[in-house]
N, C-alpha and C positions, 0 to 999 in steps of 0.2 A: 860296760860298753867303751872303755876308756876317757872318756869325760870328766875333767876336775870340776870339782864343787868349790864356787866362788863364794857361798853362803846360803844360810838357810832362813826360811821363816815356817815359823807353824801358826795356824791360827781355827778356832772353832768357827762352823760354820755361819752361827749368829753372831760372830762380831769382826766380820770378813772387813769393813768400813774400818774400825778402829785401826785394822793395818794396814792400809791402802800407803800410807806413808813411809811405815818399812820399807815394804815391797818395791816401793818408787825407788828408794835408797838401794835398794839390793839390786834391783835391775841397771841403775846408773853403776854401779861398782862391780857387776860383770860386765856391761858394754866395756868400761874401762879395762878389766881384765883383757878382754879378746882384744881391743885395740892397742895394748900392749905387748899384748902373746906372754902375760902373766903365767911363771910357771910356780906351781906348787910342789915342792920336790919328796916330799910326804907323799904326797897322795900319786904321784908318779911312780915311786916304786911300791906301790900297793897294786896300781896300774897293769906294770910289768912284769909282777911277780903272778898277777891272775891270768897274762895273757901267757906266759909260758906255762902255769899249769893248763890252759884251755888249749895250747898247741897241740898234746898228746890227744885229746878229744877229737880234735879237727882230723888229727893224721888217722885216728880210727875211724872215723865216719866220712872219708875222702869220695866213696863210691856214693854216698847217701847224701852229701851236702857238696855238691859239685861246683856250685856257685860259690858258695862260703869259701870252699878249699880254693877256689882259684884267687877269689879277693885276698884270701890270707897269702898266696903267692906272692900276690901281685905287691903288695904292702910289704914284700922281704919279712915276713914273720915265721914263714915256713923252712 
């Protein structure tokens, strides 16, 4: 979808309370990343390749996906 990942957290449903502190710290980090407009170059490269691959699909389906196609045009991705 084009979003970069700032971190991750995995937890079993019965252990949620034990992970609140980690989740809070991850939320702080995510807010800092957004505020500082931090870029993860390795992820950007993967996102751009995915967009390039999906561009072909958008061009093939432009009549079926008119709104999505227009969005891609407006973004300059086509």
